[in-house]
C-alpha positions as CSV (number, residue, x, y, z in Angstrom):
1,M,38.8,73.3,24.2
2,A,36.5,71.9,21.5
3,T,35.3,69.2,23.9
4,N,34.3,71.8,26.5
5,V,32.4,73.9,23.9
6,N,30.5,70.8,22.7
7,A,29.7,69.9,26.2
8,E,28.3,73.4,26.9
9,E,26.3,73.3,23.6
10,Y,24.9,69.8,24.6
11,D,24.0,71.1,28.0
12,R,22.1,74.0,26.5
13,V,20.1,71.7,24.2
14,K,19.3,69.5,27.1
15,E,18.2,72.4,29.3
16,V,16.0,73.9,26.6
17,K,14.4,70.5,26.0
18,Q,13.8,69.9,29.7
19,F,12.1,73.4,30.0
20,D,10.0,72.8,26.9
21,E,8.9,69.4,28.0
22,S,8.0,70.7,31.4
23,K,5.3,72.8,29.8
24,I,5.4,75.3,32.7
25,G,6.6,78.3,30.7
26,V,8.4,81.3,32.2
27,K,5.3,81.8,34.4
28,G,6.0,78.4,36.0
29,L,9.7,79.3,36.5
30,V,8.6,82.5,38.3
31,D,6.1,80.6,40.4
32,S,8.8,78.2,41.5
33,G,10.6,81.1,43.2
34,I,13.7,81.3,41.1
35,T,16.0,84.3,41.7
36,T,18.3,83.8,38.7
37,I,17.2,83.0,35.1
38,P,18.3,79.8,33.4
39,R,21.4,80.5,31.3
40,F,19.6,79.8,27.9
41,F,17.6,83.0,28.6
42,V,20.8,85.1,28.9
43,H,21.3,87.2,25.7
44,P,24.8,87.9,24.2
45,P,26.7,91.0,25.2
46,D,26.0,92.9,21.9
47,V,22.2,92.6,22.7
48,L,22.6,93.4,26.4
49,S,24.7,96.5,25.7
50,Q,21.7,98.1,24.0
51,L,19.4,97.4,27.0
52,K,21.4,99.5,29.5
53,P,19.4,102.5,30.9
54,G,19.7,105.4,28.6
55,S,21.4,103.4,25.9
56,K,20.3,104.8,22.5
57,I,16.8,105.6,23.9
58,R,15.1,108.8,22.5
59,P,12.7,110.0,25.2
60,D,12.1,113.1,23.1
61,L,10.5,111.1,20.3
62,V,6.9,110.0,20.5
63,I,5.1,107.5,18.2
64,P,2.2,109.3,16.4
65,T,-1.3,108.9,17.9
66,I,-4.0,109.2,15.2
67,D,-7.6,110.0,16.0
68,L,-10.0,108.0,13.7
69,S,-13.0,110.1,14.7
70,G,-15.1,110.9,11.6
71,V,-13.1,108.6,9.3
72,D,-16.1,108.4,7.0
73,S,-16.4,112.1,6.5
74,H,-14.5,113.5,3.4
75,H,-12.6,116.2,5.3
76,N,-11.6,114.1,8.3
77,R,-10.6,111.2,6.1
78,S,-8.2,113.1,4.0
79,L,-6.4,114.4,7.1
80,I,-6.3,110.9,8.6
81,V,-4.9,109.4,5.4
82,D,-2.2,112.0,5.4
83,Q,-1.3,111.2,9.0
84,I,-1.3,107.4,8.4
85,R,0.9,107.8,5.3
86,Q,3.4,109.9,7.2
87,A,3.5,107.5,10.1
88,C,3.8,104.4,7.8
89,S,6.7,106.0,5.8
90,S,8.6,107.2,8.9
91,F,8.2,105.2,12.1
92,G,6.3,102.3,10.6
93,F,4.3,102.4,13.8
94,F,1.4,104.5,15.2
95,Q,-1.3,104.4,17.8
96,I,-5.0,104.9,17.0
97,I,-7.8,106.2,19.3
98,N,-11.6,106.4,18.6
99,H,-11.2,103.3,16.5
100,G,-14.6,102.0,17.1
101,V,-13.6,98.9,19.2
102,P,-15.6,99.3,22.5
103,L,-13.5,99.7,25.6
104,G,-15.4,96.9,27.2
105,V,-14.2,94.5,24.5
106,L,-10.6,95.6,24.9
107,D,-10.8,95.2,28.7
108,R,-12.6,91.8,28.6
109,T,-10.2,90.4,26.0
110,I,-7.0,91.3,27.7
111,E,-8.3,90.2,31.1
112,S,-9.3,86.8,29.6
113,I,-5.8,86.3,28.1
114,K,-4.3,87.2,31.4
115,G,-6.7,84.8,33.1
116,F,-5.6,81.9,30.8
117,H,-1.9,82.5,31.5
118,E,-2.6,82.5,35.3
119,E,-4.5,79.2,35.2
120,P,-2.9,76.2,36.9
121,T,-0.1,74.6,34.8
122,E,-2.1,71.3,34.5
123,I,-4.9,73.2,32.6
124,K,-2.5,75.2,30.4
125,A,-0.4,72.2,29.7
126,R,-3.2,70.6,27.7
127,F,-2.7,73.3,25.1
128,Y,1.1,73.3,25.1
129,T,2.3,72.3,21.6
130,R,4.7,73.6,18.9
131,G,2.3,72.6,16.2
132,L,-0.7,74.7,15.2
133,G,-2.7,71.8,13.8
134,T,-5.7,72.5,15.9
135,G,-5.3,76.3,15.4
136,V,-4.5,76.7,19.1
137,S,-1.2,76.5,20.9
138,Y,0.3,77.6,24.1
139,I,4.1,77.9,24.1
140,S,7.1,79.7,25.5
141,N,9.1,81.2,22.6
142,V,8.0,80.2,19.1
143,D,11.7,80.1,18.2
144,L,13.0,78.4,21.3
145,Y,15.1,75.9,19.5
146,N,16.4,78.3,16.8
147,S,17.3,81.4,18.7
148,K,20.6,82.3,20.3
149,A,18.8,83.0,23.6
150,A,15.2,82.6,24.8
151,S,13.0,85.5,25.8
152,W,11.1,86.0,29.0
153,R,7.5,85.5,27.9
154,D,4.7,82.8,27.3
155,T,2.3,82.9,24.4
156,L,-1.2,81.7,23.5
157,Q,-1.4,81.5,19.7
158,L,-4.8,81.2,17.9
159,R,-5.6,80.9,14.2
160,M,-8.4,83.3,13.4
161,G,-8.6,83.1,9.6
162,P,-9.1,82.3,6.8
163,K,-10.7,79.5,8.9
164,M,-10.9,80.1,12.7
165,A,-9.8,77.3,15.0
166,D,-12.6,75.1,16.2
167,H,-14.4,77.0,19.0
168,D,-14.2,74.0,21.3
169,Q,-10.4,74.0,20.9
170,I,-10.1,77.6,22.2
171,P,-9.5,77.7,26.0
172,E,-12.9,78.2,27.7
173,I,-11.6,81.1,29.8
174,C,-11.1,83.3,26.8
175,R,-13.3,81.7,24.1
176,N,-16.2,84.1,23.9
177,E,-13.9,87.1,24.3
178,V,-11.5,86.0,21.5
179,I,-14.4,85.4,19.1
180,E,-15.9,88.9,20.0
181,W,-12.4,90.5,19.6
182,D,-11.9,88.9,16.1
183,R,-15.2,90.3,14.9
184,E,-14.0,93.8,15.9
185,I,-10.5,93.4,14.5
186,K,-11.7,92.1,11.1
187,R,-13.8,95.3,10.8
188,L,-10.9,97.5,12.0
189,G,-8.5,95.7,9.6
190,E,-10.6,96.7,6.6
191,V,-10.8,100.3,7.8
192,L,-7.0,100.5,8.3
193,S,-6.1,98.8,5.1
194,G,-8.4,101.1,3.1
195,L,-6.7,104.2,4.7
196,M,-3.3,102.7,4.0
197,C,-4.2,102.0,0.3
198,E,-5.5,105.6,-0.1
199,G,-2.2,106.8,1.4
200,L,-0.4,104.9,-1.4
201,G,-2.7,106.4,-4.0
202,V,-4.3,103.1,-5.0
203,E,-7.9,101.9,-4.8
204,T,-9.3,101.7,-1.2
205,S,-10.1,98.0,-1.6
206,R,-6.7,97.0,-3.3
207,L,-5.3,95.0,-0.3
208,K,-8.6,93.4,0.5
209,E,-9.0,92.2,-3.1
210,M,-5.5,90.6,-2.8
211,T,-6.9,88.6,0.2
212,C,-4.4,90.5,2.5
213,L,-6.9,90.6,5.4
214,E,-8.0,87.0,5.3
215,G,-5.1,85.3,7.1
216,R,-5.2,86.3,10.8
217,T,-3.2,84.9,13.7
218,M,-3.7,86.2,17.2
219,V,-1.1,85.9,19.9
220,G,-1.7,86.6,23.6
221,H,1.7,87.3,25.2
222,Y,2.3,87.2,29.0
223,Y,5.5,88.7,30.4
224,P,5.8,87.9,34.1
225,K,8.3,89.6,36.4
226,C,11.9,88.8,35.4
227,P,14.3,88.4,38.3
228,Q,17.2,89.5,36.1
229,P,15.7,91.9,33.5
230,D,19.2,93.3,32.5
231,L,20.2,89.8,31.2
232,T,17.4,89.0,28.8
233,V,14.5,90.5,26.8
234,G,10.7,90.0,26.7
235,L,10.7,89.8,22.9
236,A,13.9,90.0,20.8
237,Y,14.1,92.7,18.2
238,H,12.5,91.8,14.9
239,T,10.1,92.9,12.2
240,D,6.7,91.4,11.6
241,P,6.4,89.4,8.3
242,G,2.9,90.2,7.3
243,I,0.8,93.1,6.0
244,L,-0.1,94.9,9.2
245,T,-0.3,94.1,13.0
246,V,-2.8,95.4,15.5
247,V,-1.6,95.4,19.1
248,Q,-3.4,96.0,22.3
249,Q,-1.0,96.5,25.2
250,D,-1.9,97.0,28.9
251,H,-0.6,99.8,31.0
252,V,2.7,98.2,32.1
253,G,4.8,99.2,29.0
254,G,8.1,97.8,27.6
255,L,7.4,97.9,23.8
256,Q,10.1,99.8,21.8
257,V,10.5,100.6,18.1
258,K,13.7,101.4,16.3
259,Y,14.0,104.7,14.6
260,G,17.3,105.3,12.8
261,E,19.9,104.0,15.3
262,D,17.8,104.8,18.4
263,W,14.9,103.1,20.3
264,V,11.7,104.9,21.0
265,D,9.2,103.8,23.8
266,V,5.7,103.0,22.6
267,K,4.1,104.3,25.7
268,P,0.6,102.9,26.6
269,V,-2.2,105.2,25.8
270,P,-5.5,104.2,27.5
271,G,-8.0,102.8,25.0
272,A,-5.5,103.0,22.1
273,L,-4.4,100.3,19.8
274,V,-0.9,100.1,18.3
275,I,-0.6,99.5,14.5
276,N,2.6,98.6,12.7
277,V,3.6,97.9,9.1
278,G,4.8,94.4,8.2
279,D,7.5,93.3,5.8
280,L,5.0,92.2,3.2
281,L,3.4,95.7,3.1
282,Q,6.8,97.3,2.8
283,I,7.4,95.1,-0.2
284,I,3.9,95.6,-1.8
285,S,4.3,99.4,-1.3
286,N,7.8,99.3,-2.9
287,E,9.2,100.8,0.3
288,V,6.9,103.8,0.5
289,Y,5.9,102.2,3.8
290,K,8.5,100.9,6.2
291,S,8.4,97.9,8.5
292,A,10.2,98.8,11.6
293,E,12.3,96.7,14.0
294,H,10.7,96.5,17.5
295,R,11.3,94.7,20.8
296,V,9.9,94.3,24.3
297,L,12.1,94.7,27.3
298,A,12.0,92.0,30.0
299,N,9.5,93.0,32.7
300,P,11.1,94.3,35.9
301,S,7.6,95.0,37.5
302,H,5.9,92.7,40.0
303,E,2.8,93.2,37.8
304,P,2.8,91.0,34.7
305,R,2.6,92.7,31.3
306,V,-0.1,91.4,28.9
307,S,-0.5,92.2,25.2
308,I,-2.5,90.9,22.3
309,A,-1.4,91.1,18.7
310,V,-3.3,90.2,15.5
311,F,-1.2,89.6,12.4
312,F,-2.9,90.2,9.0
313,N,-1.6,88.1,6.1
314,P,-2.9,87.2,2.7
315,G,-5.3,84.2,2.7
316,N,-4.1,83.0,-0.7
317,R,-0.6,81.5,-0.2
318,D,0.1,80.5,-3.8
319,D,-0.5,83.9,-5.5
320,L,2.6,85.9,-6.4
321,Y,3.3,88.9,-4.3
322,G,5.6,91.9,-5.0
323,P,5.4,95.7,-5.5
324,L,2.0,96.9,-6.8
325,P,2.4,97.6,-10.6
326,E,0.5,100.9,-10.3
327,L,3.3,102.2,-8.0
328,L,6.0,101.5,-10.5
329,S,7.5,103.7,-13.2
330,S,10.8,104.2,-14.9
331,E,11.7,106.6,-12.1
332,K,10.4,104.2,-9.4
333,P,11.4,100.7,-10.6
334,A,10.5,97.6,-8.5
335,L,12.8,97.1,-5.6
336,Y,11.7,93.5,-5.0
337,R,11.1,90.4,-7.0
338,Q,7.9,88.4,-6.8
339,F,7.4,85.4,-4.6
340,T,4.6,83.2,-3.1
341,L,3.5,83.6,0.5
342,T,4.2,80.0,1.2
343,D,7.9,80.6,0.3
344,F,8.0,83.8,2.3
345,M,6.5,82.4,5.5
346,T,8.6,79.2,5.3
347,R,11.7,81.3,5.3
348,F,10.4,83.4,8.2
349,F,9.8,80.4,10.5
350,K,13.1,78.8,9.6
351,K,15.1,81.8,10.9
352,E,15.3,82.9,14.5
353,L,13.1,85.8,15.6
354,D,15.6,88.5,15.5
355,G,17.4,90.9,13.2
356,K,16.1,92.7,10.1
357,S,13.3,91.3,8.0
358,L,13.1,88.9,5.2
359,S,12.5,91.8,2.8
360,N,16.2,92.0,2.2
361,Y,16.1,88.4,0.8
362,Y,13.7,89.4,-2.0
363,K,15.5,92.6,-2.9
364,L,16.4,93.0,-6.6
């Protein structure tokens, strides 16, 4: 028996390596006309059982949508802060409208990311790498070699800050759009972090002063049609490690967030952006805010799903991070120990991209 198991394991490693070295991504598999997915994409029964139609899905629950109109007026701002505090401490997810990012920028950016993923393989392959040395990488599954099963998506990953990738390293098809997008998201990140700080009752600029907005990574995900969507996922359930994440999703849908023991659809709202709390903000807020598990279903549609996420992280990796002292008291002691961001992120990338967050590791 042991010999057969080892042979299967060896075959899996070989198949994964062949797929990775082909540099075609799942888009290339779809283009080749496959009707069944390679077995290393098939998820274990405990994961698949949660994907069955109607399984623990709460159609009656809706992620809050918060209107940022008049965010600089005193009356509106206090209402918006209350809404954000409630959303961050319950769902850990919310959508925002009237956020100030022009619709033209949203449309151009998502179209340019879609355009990159639909370029010929020989053009995309030049960017295919598992290192982020240049600040630009195109890959299928960041955790391909660590995960129990691969997920049905390809990703363009770009370092936006503290130092943006060299402009000439960014694919030409999306270069100008990405640079324009980053300008808008930097501004929006400051607005959101200020509102989140006020929701905690701390200084508006507290997170900014901790360099929490300086580290920015952008990912452009592409989820082509999956021939067997009941056997895999688009993105395995996980929490984001950083401070906060800003997501633009197209109209196709598939993003879900866990609420209690159930899953809630994050339905696309035209012109909206999706915001979620990361593990680091959960820790810094001493669990006033919650980082929620989320996932993306494999895409059953003939139309590809495209999304863009920007992850905000501290720029200073060697400072110590932990619960903010001004949130602590004898009634509310620290729930986490302090750590450096270097240690935190190293642990994140060593584990596979599923399951509950790293925050448990740093619990006191």
